C-alpha distance (Angstrom), angle and dihedral (degrees) to the residues before:
residue distance angle dihedral
M1 . . .
T2 3.76 . .
K3 3.79 125.8 .
Y4 3.79 119.1 -143.4
Q5 3.79 131.3 -174.1
D6 3.78 124.9 -152.6
N7 3.81 126.8 -150.8
N8 3.79 90.6 -90.9
G9 3.79 91.4 58.9
T10 3.80 94.3 -108.1
I11 3.79 114.0 147.0
F12 3.81 119.8 -141.0
E13 3.80 125.8 -173.0
A14 3.77 120.0 -155.3
D15 3.78 140.2 162.0
T16 3.81 94.9 -155.8
P17 3.81 138.5 24.1
E18 3.81 88.3 -113.1
E19 3.79 91.0 56.3
L20 3.81 91.1 48.3
V21 3.80 92.4 50.7
R22 3.81 89.4 50.4
Y23 3.84 90.3 52.6
L24 3.81 92.3 46.7
H25 3.79 90.7 48.7
E26 3.80 93.6 48.7
A27 3.82 91.8 47.4
S28 3.80 94.4 48.9
Y29 3.76 130.1 88.1
A30 3.80 89.1 -128.8
Q31 3.77 115.6 121.7
A32 3.81 94.2 -152.8
E33 3.78 113.2 150.6
S34 3.81 94.8 -139.1
D35 3.78 140.6 21.3
A36 3.82 89.2 -111.3
L37 3.80 91.6 55.7
F38 3.82 90.5 44.3
M39 3.83 90.2 54.7
E40 3.81 91.7 47.8
E41 3.81 92.8 49.4
M42 3.81 94.0 45.0
A43 3.81 90.9 48.3
G44 3.81 88.1 52.9
R45 3.81 92.5 50.8
I46 3.81 91.8 49.3
R47 3.82 90.9 48.4
F48 3.82 90.1 49.5
M49 3.82 95.1 46.6
S50 3.80 101.0 38.7
G51 3.79 107.8 11.4
Q52 3.80 89.7 -121.7
E53 3.78 119.2 136.4
V54 3.80 117.2 -130.0
R55 3.77 117.0 -169.9
H56 3.78 114.3 -135.6
S57 3.79 104.7 178.9
S58 3.82 91.0 103.8
C59 3.78 136.2 16.3
E60 3.80 90.8 -120.9
E61 3.82 93.9 54.9
F62 3.80 90.8 42.9
V63 3.81 93.0 54.2
Q64 3.83 92.0 44.2
D65 3.80 90.5 52.9
L66 3.82 93.9 45.1
I67 3.81 87.2 56.5
K68 3.83 91.8 47.4
A69 3.81 89.8 48.8
K70 3.81 89.5 50.6
Q71 3.79 91.5 -120.8
L72 3.80 89.9 120.1
A73 3.80 134.1 24.7
I74 3.77 132.8 -161.7
V75 3.79 107.0 -120.8
E76 3.78 99.1 177.5
D77 3.77 134.6 -1.2
E78 3.82 115.8 -165.6
E79 3.82 92.7 -160.1
T80 3.81 91.6 55.4
E81 3.80 90.8 46.5
K82 3.82 91.2 51.9
E83 3.81 90.8 50.0
D84 3.81 90.6 49.1
E85 3.80 91.4 49.5
A86 3.81 91.3 49.8
Q87 3.82 90.9 50.9
D88 3.81 91.2 48.5
K89 3.81 90.4 54.7
S90 3.82 94.2 51.6
């Protein structure tokens, strides 16, 4: 499980990019009928406001680009923490 934080300070937990996009969509004011349309519309708003391109052809690319555009941050990643703990023990 990975924890993400948006620009409003809201924390989202998700196991997959698809799950994260679903949470972002449900938490937004957007009236998009699908997650795909939500990603397309959000990418357009980010491009309009900041000039940054956000890919929206897949949830994985969308999340990667939201992080690059500083619209989303990883707060905690359990997989990374487990790897760090394993390295500390060796």
